[in-house]
N, C-alpha and C positions, 0 to 999 in steps of 0.2 A: 131494641130485642131483649131487655129485661121483661118486659111483659111477655115474650114469649116464653120464660123460665118461670115467671108467676101464676101462669096461667098452668102450665104444667103439675105444679107444686098445687093446686089448688085440689086439697085429696073429697072434700064436699061434692064435686061435680063425677057425673060418670067419666071415663078415658076416653068414650066415645064423643062422648063434647068438650072435654078438654081437647080432643083432634081437631077437630071442626071448628073448634074456635082459635086455635092454631094455625092450622092453615088459611084462614081467615083474615088474624092476624097480620101473619106473614105478607098475602097480598096486598095489605094496607100497607106497611112497611115499605115495600116495595116499593110499591105506585110515589109514597111520598119522595123517596129517595130519589123516583126516575132508574131503579136499577135492580137487579134480578141479586139482593145481597142474604136475603132468608132463605133461600134453600137447603144448605147445609144444615142448619139449626132446626128448623122445618123437618127435614126428612128426619134425623134422628130423633126428635122427639116425636114424630107422628110414627115410627116403626116402634118406639118404646109404649106408647100407650094401645096404637091398635095397628097389629104387624098386616092384617088382612087389608086395610084402608087403601082403595081402591088408587089414589094419587101415589101409592109408593112404586105403582107397577108402572103407572105412564115415563113413556120412554123420555119425552122432553123435559119435564122436572126433575127426572132421574138424570137427566145429561148436566141441567143448571146445577143439580144439589154437586154434582162430581161424583156420581158412583159410578164405579163400574161395575162389570159383568161379575156375575157371583164366581167364587172359586171353588174348586171342589170340594172344601172345608163345609161349604153354608154358608161361607164368611164372603163379604161384601169388604171393599176398597174406596174409602172416601175419598177425595181429593179437595183440600184445602188449600186456593192459593192466599199467599198474605204477600204481598207485593214483591219480595225479595228474598220466600221461599214458600215450597209448596209442603205442607204435612201430607202426611200418606199414612193411614194405620185403618188396622182393619175394624171391621165393627159386625157382630153378629145381626141378621134381617131379618 
C-alpha cells in the first residue's frame, strides 16, 4: 500500500499519469492478495488527482470502494470496514 502513496506523491509526473499508475498498482496489489483491499485508497487518491477519471463513475468499483451515493451538498460517504468497526467520513468528490 505504501507504493500507492509513493506514486501519489511523485510530483515529477503528470496527475493523469499518476492516476493511471495508482489504478494499475492497486489492481496488482489486489491480485497479489486475492482480495479487493485497495479500492478505498485508490478511490481517494484518484479522486484527488483526476476527478473526471471514468473509473470513479464505475458502479462496481464504487461499491467495492465503499462509496455511497452523493449527498445533496456534493459530498460522498466512504465506508471503510476494519474488522470490528466501520469508519464513515464525508469526502468531497
